[in-house]
C-alpha positions as CSV (number, residue, x, y, z in Angstrom):
1,X,-20.2,15.2,-12.9
2,X,-20.4,15.2,-16.4
3,X,-18.4,13.9,-18.5
4,X,-14.6,15.7,-18.4
5,X,-13.2,17.5,-21.3
6,X,-9.4,16.3,-22.3
7,X,-6.9,16.7,-24.8
8,X,-8.0,15.4,-28.8
9,X,-4.5,14.0,-29.9
10,X,-6.2,16.2,-33.2
11,X,-6.5,19.2,-32.1
12,X,-3.8,21.6,-30.9
13,X,-2.7,22.6,-27.3
14,X,-4.6,25.9,-27.7
15,X,-7.6,25.4,-29.0
16,X,-7.6,22.6,-26.4
17,X,-6.6,24.6,-23.5
18,X,-10.1,26.6,-24.4
19,X,-12.3,24.0,-24.6
20,X,-11.3,23.3,-21.3
21,X,-11.7,27.0,-20.6
22,X,-15.6,27.2,-21.7
23,X,-16.2,24.0,-19.9
24,X,-15.5,25.3,-16.8
25,X,-17.9,28.5,-17.4
26,X,-20.6,26.1,-18.7
27,X,-20.5,24.5,-15.3
28,X,-20.6,27.5,-13.2
29,X,-22.9,29.6,-16.2
30,X,-25.8,30.3,-13.3
31,X,-23.5,32.3,-11.6
32,X,-21.5,33.4,-13.9
33,X,-24.6,35.5,-15.3
34,X,-25.4,36.5,-12.3
35,X,-21.9,38.4,-11.6
36,X,-22.4,39.3,-15.2
37,X,-26.1,40.7,-14.9
38,X,-24.3,42.5,-11.6
39,X,-21.7,43.6,-13.2
40,X,-23.2,44.7,-15.8
41,X,-25.9,47.1,-13.0
42,X,-22.6,48.3,-11.2
43,X,-20.8,49.7,-14.0
44,X,-24.0,51.2,-15.8
45,X,-24.8,53.6,-12.3
46,X,-21.0,54.5,-12.2
47,X,-21.5,55.3,-15.6
48,X,-24.2,57.2,-15.3
49,X,-23.4,59.4,-12.1
50,X,-20.8,61.7,-13.9
51,X,-24.0,63.0,-16.4
52,X,-26.5,63.0,-13.6
53,X,-23.7,65.3,-11.6
54,X,-23.5,67.3,-14.0
55,X,-26.7,67.7,-14.6
56,X,-27.4,68.8,-11.2
57,X,-24.8,71.3,-11.2
58,X,-26.2,72.9,-14.1
59,X,-29.4,73.1,-12.0
60,X,-27.5,75.0,-9.4
61,X,-26.2,77.8,-11.8
62,X,-29.1,78.2,-12.9
63,X,-31.1,78.4,-9.5
64,X,-33.1,75.4,-10.5
65,X,-33.6,74.4,-6.9
66,X,-36.2,71.4,-7.5
67,X,-34.1,69.8,-10.5
68,X,-31.7,70.2,-7.9
69,X,-32.9,68.4,-5.3
70,X,-34.1,66.2,-7.9
71,X,-31.3,65.0,-8.9
72,X,-29.7,64.8,-5.8
73,X,-32.6,61.9,-4.9
74,X,-31.6,60.1,-7.5
75,X,-27.6,60.2,-7.7
76,X,-28.0,59.3,-4.4
77,X,-31.2,56.1,-5.5
78,X,-28.1,55.2,-7.9
79,X,-25.4,55.0,-5.0
80,X,-27.3,52.7,-3.0
81,X,-28.0,50.7,-5.8
82,X,-24.3,51.0,-6.8
83,X,-22.9,50.1,-3.3
84,X,-25.7,46.9,-3.3
85,X,-24.9,45.2,-6.6
86,X,-21.1,46.1,-6.2
87,X,-20.6,43.9,-3.0
88,X,-23.2,41.3,-4.1
89,X,-21.0,41.6,-7.7
90,X,-17.6,41.1,-5.7
91,X,-19.2,37.9,-3.6
92,X,-20.2,36.3,-6.8
93,X,-16.8,37.2,-8.6
94,X,-15.1,35.2,-5.7
95,X,-17.1,32.1,-5.8
96,X,-16.6,32.1,-9.4
97,X,-12.6,32.1,-8.7
98,X,-13.1,29.7,-5.6
99,X,-15.6,27.9,-8.3
100,X,-13.6,27.0,-11.0
101,X,-10.2,26.5,-9.1
102,X,-11.3,23.9,-6.9
103,X,-13.3,22.6,-9.9
104,X,-10.0,22.2,-11.4
105,X,-8.4,20.8,-8.3
106,X,-11.1,17.8,-8.7
107,X,-10.4,16.9,-11.8
108,X,-6.6,16.8,-12.3
109,X,-7.0,14.6,-8.3
110,X,-9.6,11.9,-10.2
111,X,-7.3,11.7,-13.4
112,X,-4.4,10.9,-10.8
113,X,-6.4,8.6,-9.4
114,X,-7.3,7.1,-12.8
115,X,-3.6,7.2,-13.9
116,X,-2.2,5.4,-10.8
117,X,1.1,4.3,-10.8
118,X,1.4,5.3,-14.1
119,X,1.3,8.8,-13.2
120,X,4.5,9.5,-11.9
121,X,6.6,7.6,-14.7
122,X,4.2,9.6,-17.2
123,X,4.4,13.5,-15.2
124,X,7.5,15.2,-13.2
125,X,6.7,15.3,-9.5
126,X,7.4,19.4,-10.5
127,X,4.6,19.6,-12.8
128,X,1.8,18.1,-11.0
129,X,2.5,20.6,-7.6
130,X,2.5,23.2,-10.1
131,X,-0.8,22.7,-11.4
132,X,-2.5,21.8,-7.9
133,X,-0.5,25.6,-6.1
134,X,-0.1,27.9,-9.4
135,X,-2.3,26.9,-12.5
136,X,-5.5,26.4,-10.4
137,X,-5.4,30.2,-9.2
138,X,-4.7,31.1,-12.8
139,X,-7.8,29.1,-14.3
140,X,-9.9,30.9,-11.2
141,X,-8.8,34.1,-12.4
142,X,-9.4,33.6,-16.2
143,X,-13.1,32.4,-15.8
144,X,-13.5,35.3,-12.5
145,X,-12.7,38.1,-15.5
146,X,-16.1,36.7,-17.4
147,X,-18.1,39.2,-15.5
148,X,-15.7,42.2,-14.7
149,X,-14.7,42.0,-18.1
150,X,-18.3,42.0,-19.7
151,X,-19.4,45.1,-17.3
152,X,-16.6,47.0,-18.4
153,X,-17.0,46.4,-22.0
154,X,-20.5,48.1,-21.3
155,X,-19.1,50.8,-19.4
156,X,-17.0,52.1,-21.7
157,X,-20.0,51.6,-24.4
158,X,-22.3,54.2,-22.3
159,X,-19.8,56.4,-21.5
160,X,-19.0,56.7,-25.2
161,X,-22.7,56.5,-27.0
162,X,-23.3,59.8,-23.7
163,X,-20.1,61.7,-25.2
164,X,-20.9,61.2,-28.5
165,X,-24.4,62.7,-27.6
166,X,-23.2,65.9,-26.2
167,X,-20.2,66.3,-28.4
168,X,-19.5,64.2,-31.1
169,X,-15.4,65.1,-31.0
170,X,-15.5,63.9,-27.8
171,X,-17.2,60.9,-28.2
172,X,-14.9,60.2,-30.6
173,X,-11.6,60.5,-29.2
174,X,-13.2,57.2,-27.0
175,X,-14.6,55.5,-29.8
176,X,-11.1,55.6,-31.9
177,X,-8.3,55.6,-28.6
178,X,-10.4,52.5,-27.0
179,X,-8.9,50.0,-29.9
180,X,-6.1,51.7,-30.2
181,X,-5.7,50.5,-26.2
182,X,-6.4,47.2,-27.4
183,X,-4.2,46.6,-30.1
184,X,-1.5,48.1,-27.5
185,X,-1.7,46.0,-25.0
186,X,-2.5,43.3,-27.2
187,X,1.1,43.4,-29.2
188,X,2.6,42.9,-25.3
189,X,0.2,39.8,-25.1
190,X,1.6,37.3,-27.6
191,X,5.6,37.7,-26.0
192,X,3.4,37.9,-22.1
193,X,2.5,34.2,-23.0
194,X,5.6,32.5,-25.0
195,X,7.9,34.2,-21.0
196,X,5.1,32.6,-19.2
197,X,4.8,29.3,-20.9
198,X,9.0,28.8,-20.4
199,X,9.3,30.6,-16.9
200,X,5.8,27.7,-16.4
201,X,8.1,24.7,-17.7
202,X,11.2,26.2,-15.5
203,X,9.6,25.9,-12.7
204,X,8.3,22.5,-12.6
205,X,11.4,21.2,-13.3
206,X,13.2,23.2,-10.2
207,X,10.1,22.2,-8.1
208,X,10.9,18.6,-9.5
209,X,15.0,18.9,-8.8
210,X,13.9,20.4,-5.0
211,X,11.7,17.1,-4.2
212,X,14.5,15.3,-5.8
213,X,16.8,16.7,-3.3
214,X,14.7,16.2,-0.1
215,X,13.5,12.8,-0.9
216,X,17.6,12.2,-1.7
217,X,19.3,14.0,1.2
218,X,20.3,11.3,3.4
219,X,21.9,9.6,0.5
220,X,23.3,12.8,-1.3
221,X,24.7,13.3,2.4
222,X,26.2,9.6,2.8
223,X,28.4,10.1,-0.7
224,X,29.4,13.2,-0.7
225,X,27.4,14.7,-3.5
226,X,25.1,17.2,-1.4
227,X,27.2,20.0,-2.5
228,X,27.4,18.8,-6.8
229,X,23.5,19.0,-6.1
230,X,23.6,22.2,-4.7
231,X,25.4,23.9,-7.2
232,X,22.8,22.2,-9.9
233,X,20.1,23.3,-8.1
234,X,21.5,26.7,-7.7
235,X,22.0,26.7,-11.5
236,X,18.7,26.1,-12.6
237,X,17.2,28.7,-9.8
238,X,19.1,31.4,-11.2
239,X,18.0,30.4,-14.7
240,X,14.5,30.4,-13.4
241,X,14.8,33.8,-11.7
242,X,16.5,35.1,-15.1
243,X,13.4,33.6,-17.0
244,X,11.1,35.8,-14.1
245,X,12.9,38.9,-14.4
246,X,12.4,38.6,-18.8
247,X,8.7,37.6,-17.9
248,X,8.1,40.6,-15.2
249,X,9.9,43.1,-18.0
250,X,7.0,42.2,-19.9
251,X,4.4,42.2,-17.7
252,X,5.7,45.5,-16.3
253,X,5.3,47.3,-19.6
254,X,1.7,45.9,-19.7
255,X,1.1,47.3,-16.4
256,X,2.2,50.5,-17.6
257,X,0.0,50.5,-20.3
258,X,-2.7,50.2,-18.3
259,X,-1.8,53.1,-16.6
260,X,-0.6,55.3,-19.0
261,X,-3.1,54.9,-21.5
262,X,-6.1,55.2,-19.6
263,X,-4.1,58.2,-17.8
264,X,-3.8,59.9,-21.3
265,X,-7.4,59.8,-22.1
266,X,-8.1,61.3,-19.4
267,X,-6.0,64.4,-19.9
268,X,-7.5,64.5,-23.3
269,X,-10.7,64.4,-22.7
270,X,-10.1,66.8,-20.2
271,X,-8.1,69.2,-22.4
272,X,-10.9,69.6,-25.5
273,X,-13.6,69.5,-23.0
274,X,-11.6,72.8,-20.9
275,X,-11.3,74.1,-25.1
276,X,-15.0,73.6,-25.8
277,X,-17.0,75.1,-22.5
278,X,-14.4,78.5,-23.0
279,X,-16.1,78.0,-26.1
280,X,-19.6,78.3,-25.1
281,X,-19.7,74.3,-26.4
282,X,-21.1,73.3,-23.4
283,X,-22.2,74.0,-20.0
284,X,-19.8,74.4,-16.9
285,X,-21.7,71.1,-15.4
286,X,-21.2,68.9,-18.7
287,X,-17.3,69.8,-18.5
288,X,-17.5,68.9,-15.2
289,X,-19.2,65.6,-16.4
290,X,-16.5,64.9,-19.0
291,X,-13.6,65.2,-16.5
292,X,-15.7,62.6,-14.6
293,X,-15.9,60.4,-17.5
294,X,-12.1,60.8,-18.5
295,X,-11.6,59.6,-14.7
296,X,-14.3,57.2,-14.5
297,X,-12.8,55.8,-18.2
298,X,-9.3,54.8,-16.0
299,X,-11.3,52.0,-14.1
300,X,-13.1,50.1,-17.3
301,X,-9.9,50.1,-19.5
302,X,-7.8,49.2,-16.9
303,X,-10.2,46.3,-16.1
304,X,-9.9,45.0,-19.7
305,X,-6.5,45.4,-20.1
306,X,-6.4,43.3,-17.1
307,X,-9.2,40.7,-17.5
308,X,-6.7,39.7,-21.5
309,X,-3.4,39.5,-18.9
310,X,-5.8,37.2,-16.2
311,X,-7.0,35.1,-19.6
312,X,-3.5,35.3,-21.1
313,X,-2.3,33.3,-17.7
314,X,-5.3,30.9,-17.4
315,X,-4.8,29.5,-20.8
316,X,-1.5,29.0,-20.0
317,X,-2.3,27.2,-16.8
318,X,-5.2,25.5,-18.9
319,X,-3.0,23.7,-21.6
320,X,-0.5,22.3,-18.7
321,X,-3.9,21.0,-16.9
322,X,-5.0,19.5,-20.3
323,X,-2.1,17.4,-20.9
324,X,-2.8,16.5,-17.9
325,X,-6.3,15.2,-18.3
326,X,-4.8,13.7,-21.8
327,X,-3.1,11.3,-20.1
328,X,-4.6,7.8,-20.2
329,X,-3.8,4.5,-18.6
330,X,-2.7,2.9,-21.8
331,X,-5.3,0.5,-21.0
332,X,-8.5,-0.8,-22.4
333,X,-12.0,0.1,-20.4
334,X,-13.4,-3.0,-17.5
335,X,-15.7,-5.1,-19.7
336,X,-17.0,-6.8,-16.6
337,X,-19.7,-5.7,-13.6
338,X,-18.7,-5.5,-10.0
339,X,-21.3,-7.7,-9.3
340,X,-18.6,-10.5,-11.3
341,X,-15.7,-11.8,-9.5
342,X,-13.7,-14.6,-11.2
343,X,-12.2,-16.6,-9.1
344,X,-9.1,-19.3,-10.1
345,X,-5.5,-18.7,-10.3
346,X,-3.8,-15.8,-10.7
347,X,-1.5,-15.9,-13.8
348,X,0.9,-14.1,-16.1
349,X,0.9,-15.5,-19.7
350,X,4.4,-13.3,-20.5
351,X,6.8,-14.8,-17.7
352,X,4.7,-18.3,-17.1
353,X,4.0,-17.0,-13.2
354,X,0.9,-19.1,-12.2
355,X,-0.2,-18.2,-8.9
356,X,-2.1,-21.1,-7.0
357,X,-5.1,-19.7,-4.4
358,X,-4.8,-19.7,-0.7
359,X,-1.0,-20.5,-1.1
360,X,2.2,-18.2,0.0
361,X,4.7,-17.9,-2.9
362,X,7.4,-17.0,-3.4
363,X,9.4,-15.4,-6.5
364,X,12.9,-15.2,-7.4
365,X,14.7,-13.5,-10.4
366,X,17.8,-12.9,-11.2
367,X,17.1,-9.2,-12.0
368,X,15.1,-8.0,-9.4
369,X,13.8,-5.6,-11.6
370,X,12.0,-8.4,-13.6
371,X,10.1,-9.7,-10.4
372,X,8.8,-5.9,-9.5
373,X,7.4,-6.0,-13.6
374,X,5.9,-9.4,-13.2
375,X,4.8,-7.5,-10.1
376,X,2.7,-5.0,-11.3
377,X,0.9,-7.5,-13.9
378,X,0.0,-9.1,-11.5
379,X,-1.6,-6.4,-9.9
380,X,-3.3,-5.0,-12.5
381,X,-1.4,-2.2,-13.6
382,X,-0.2,-2.9,-16.5
383,X,-1.7,-5.5,-19.1
384,X,-1.1,-8.9,-19.4
385,X,-2.2,-10.4,-15.7
386,X,-5.2,-13.2,-15.9
387,X,-7.0,-14.4,-12.7
388,X,-9.0,-17.6,-13.3
389,X,-8.7,-16.9,-17.3
390,X,-10.3,-13.6,-17.1
391,X,-7.8,-10.6,-18.3
392,X,-7.5,-8.1,-14.9
393,X,-8.1,-5.5,-17.6
394,X,-11.4,-6.2,-17.8
395,X,-12.4,-5.9,-13.8
396,X,-13.1,-2.6,-12.7
397,X,-10.8,-0.4,-11.3
398,X,-12.4,-0.1,-7.5
399,X,-13.2,-3.8,-7.2
400,X,-9.7,-5.0,-8.3
401,X,-8.1,-2.6,-6.2
402,X,-9.8,-4.5,-3.3
403,X,-8.9,-7.5,-4.4
404,X,-5.6,-7.9,-5.3
405,X,-2.6,-5.2,-3.4
406,X,1.1,-4.9,-4.4
407,X,3.1,-3.4,-1.5
408,X,6.2,-2.0,-3.0
409,X,8.9,-0.5,-1.2
410,X,8.3,2.5,-2.8
411,X,5.5,3.1,-0.8
412,X,5.0,6.1,1.9
413,X,3.7,6.7,5.1
414,X,1.7,9.8,5.6
415,X,0.6,12.4,7.9
416,X,-1.7,12.1,10.5
417,X,-1.8,9.4,13.8
418,X,-0.2,7.0,12.9
419,X,-3.4,4.6,13.8
420,X,-5.2,6.1,10.6
421,X,-2.2,5.5,8.4
422,X,-1.8,2.0,9.5
423,X,-5.8,1.2,9.8
424,X,-7.7,4.2,8.2
425,X,-11.2,2.0,8.6
426,X,-10.5,0.5,12.2
427,X,-11.2,-3.0,10.6
428,X,-9.6,-4.6,13.9
429,X,-6.6,-6.4,12.0
430,X,-4.2,-3.7,13.5
431,X,-2.8,-5.8,17.0
432,X,-2.8,-9.0,14.9
433,X,-0.1,-7.2,12.1
434,X,1.8,-5.5,14.3
435,X,2.6,-8.9,16.3
436,X,2.8,-10.5,12.1
437,X,5.2,-7.5,11.1
438,X,7.1,-7.5,14.3
439,X,6.6,-4.0,14.6
440,X,5.4,-3.2,18.3
441,X,8.1,-2.3,19.8
442,X,8.2,0.8,17.2
443,X,4.8,1.5,18.6
444,X,5.7,1.3,22.2
445,X,9.0,2.9,21.5
446,X,6.8,6.3,20.4
447,X,5.1,8.7,23.3
448,X,2.1,8.8,22.5
449,X,1.6,5.1,20.9
450,X,-0.4,4.7,17.9
451,X,-2.1,8.0,18.4
452,X,1.9,9.4,17.8
453,X,2.2,11.7,15.1
454,X,3.8,10.9,11.8
455,X,6.3,13.4,10.4
456,X,6.0,13.9,6.1
457,X,7.2,10.8,4.4
458,X,7.5,8.9,8.0
459,X,11.3,10.4,8.2
460,X,11.1,10.0,11.9
461,X,11.6,6.3,11.0
462,X,14.5,4.7,10.2
463,X,14.6,2.5,6.5
464,X,13.6,-0.7,8.8
465,X,11.3,1.0,10.8
466,X,9.6,2.1,7.8
467,X,9.4,-1.2,6.0
468,X,7.8,-2.9,8.6
469,X,5.2,0.2,9.7
470,X,4.4,-0.5,5.4
471,X,3.8,-4.1,5.9
472,X,2.0,-3.3,8.8
473,X,-0.2,-1.5,6.4
474,X,-0.4,-4.0,3.9
475,X,-1.6,-6.6,6.6
476,X,-4.1,-4.8,8.1
477,X,-6.2,-4.4,4.3
478,X,-6.4,-7.9,4.2
479,X,-6.7,-8.3,0.3
480,X,-7.7,-11.5,-1.0
481,X,-4.6,-11.7,-3.0
482,X,-1.4,-10.3,-1.1
483,X,1.8,-9.0,-3.5
484,X,4.5,-8.1,-1.4
485,X,7.9,-6.5,-3.3
486,X,11.2,-7.2,-1.3
487,X,9.0,-6.9,2.3
488,X,12.1,-7.5,4.7
489,X,15.2,-6.3,2.9
490,X,16.0,-2.9,5.4
491,X,15.8,-5.2,8.5
492,X,18.4,-7.1,10.1
493,X,18.1,-11.2,10.2
494,X,16.6,-11.4,13.1
495,X,13.7,-9.6,12.8
496,X,13.2,-11.4,9.1
497,X,12.9,-14.2,10.3
498,X,10.7,-13.4,12.9
499,X,8.4,-11.6,9.8
500,X,8.9,-14.5,7.6
501,X,7.6,-17.3,10.1
502,X,4.6,-15.1,11.5
503,X,3.8,-14.0,8.0
504,X,2.9,-17.5,7.3
505,X,0.4,-17.6,9.9
506,X,-1.0,-14.1,9.7
507,X,-2.1,-15.3,5.8
508,X,-3.3,-18.5,6.3
509,X,-5.8,-19.3,3.2
510,X,-5.5,-16.3,1.5
511,X,-2.9,-15.7,-1.6
512,X,-0.1,-14.4,-0.4
513,X,3.0,-13.3,-3.2
514,X,6.5,-12.6,-2.0
515,X,9.4,-11.4,-4.5
516,X,12.5,-11.5,-2.6
517,X,15.4,-13.6,-2.5
518,X,16.3,-13.7,1.0
519,X,16.6,-17.6,2.3
520,X,14.9,-16.8,5.5
521,X,11.4,-15.8,3.7
522,X,12.2,-18.5,1.1
523,X,12.2,-21.1,4.0
524,X,8.7,-20.8,4.6
525,X,7.1,-20.4,1.6
526,X,5.0,-23.4,-0.1
527,X,6.1,-22.5,-3.7
528,X,9.3,-20.6,-5.0
529,X,9.1,-19.7,-8.8
530,X,12.9,-18.7,-10.6
531,X,12.8,-16.2,-12.9
532,X,15.8,-15.8,-15.5
533,X,15.3,-13.4,-18.2
534,X,11.8,-12.4,-17.2
535,X,10.9,-15.9,-17.5
536,X,9.8,-18.7,-15.1
537,X,12.6,-21.1,-15.9
538,X,11.8,-23.8,-12.3
539,X,9.3,-24.2,-9.3
540,X,9.2,-26.1,-6.7
541,X,10.4,-25.4,-2.6
542,X,13.1,-24.1,-1.7
543,X,15.1,-26.6,-1.1
544,X,14.3,-28.6,-3.8
545,X,15.2,-25.7,-5.9
546,X,18.4,-25.7,-3.6
547,X,19.3,-29.3,-4.2
548,X,18.2,-29.2,-8.2
549,X,18.8,-26.1,-9.6
550,X,22.4,-24.2,-9.3
551,X,21.7,-20.7,-10.7
552,X,18.6,-20.5,-8.4
553,X,21.3,-21.4,-5.3
554,X,23.8,-19.3,-6.5
555,X,21.0,-15.4,-6.5
556,X,19.7,-16.7,-3.2
557,X,22.9,-17.7,-1.5
558,X,24.8,-14.3,-3.4
559,X,27.2,-16.9,-5.1
560,X,29.6,-15.5,-6.9
561,X,29.0,-16.0,-11.2
562,X,32.4,-19.1,-11.9
């Protein structure tokens, strides 16, 4: 795929959104050009039909049978061409719509993958969900109207020229009326744009709140906060409803204009045509043609106003996509190739943490958040850590993720077969990992074992079961360096002891880091690093630190400050 357009901080949002829509059009330029050609041919056939019908009526009135048959055959040919081009135009229209929509999905997913763990901190979940649902549809619609809008412009142009050729006053009605129609519609677009923007922002916030409610429903019920959060959600929902009504008010005016103004053309042109026919200035056939023109103009004029509406919606949605594409990892690009694989100690100069290869190392911190931040740096999610003296930011992201795995407690289980969730690559380590994580009993209790279907986010499992299954998945991956953040804080002491004992065996010869303050786990580690205020202040075995470092003992044994 070509270089993706992203928001330039020096450019206003509107221009960046326009650039993104233009990029989508360029990516589908062949199908869009084909769609334009077919749309032009389709509309041209429709616009010529009234003139041919008028000629045929005049031929019949003058009793010219040959001319009547000729015009009848021409109408048949034009009707067949119109049908074929109309079918093909619609096919390409749908193709362009879906192409733009799914290409938007592709670029947003790639950007989300690049941002990784920093995405939830920088963009609300509701924003991401809205981009993947409503916004991609509006963007696809904006790209789609390129062909239909062009055909509509050509149809109006042809009709105007034909009317001018037959009757200058009637031609002037169209020539003056169309810009007036566009001016009225344009006056409605600006407030519609603003209200759609406000509605879109409120919708994103409400979606985020709904996701939080679903995720924390158990906790809310446990602390009795369910009614409070429901009341807040109801208030936000009513505010969104009010914003939707305000947006719909402008949309209804736009819809009314799309019907009223073309209808006014129909009445005006028919009235003028009838007057001219009564005065003998035009023939009966021409009168029929003028009425048909007026009726025909309703469709292309409505198409033009609809195109303006779709482009406006697409522009609003494109600004959201550009906002996501404009987010960066805040990390320098890799400077090393995949073939270069530095080795040695994994270090975090900021905290003083040094992880020796091939050993099981524990990190204990007065504030667990300090240990989590160190784990993020050691995993290469933020800058600062080094491997063998080489900054992790210099490694290719794919190679870094393959070599270093950070397994956090907020990692989730995915819907689908449990086997595919735990061992997607069928690496053959699943049985060993289940035993090491003391999770075999979970599988045995399922109706279909590893082939059982996991509910969304693993909600059918308890907190301790989810934690053990996440540990299984991390052990199955078998990375060169595995960093576990509080891997056993949700299981009972007996299970925790079994996991601690087996973890050392299953990771023998590999580098493992455990951020924990559990004595059961610490007793099986090779080395423990104790952090105070984010800095390593003591290092040694668990028992050595218990004897020599009172502050460490207070943290591990959960003793209160004297």
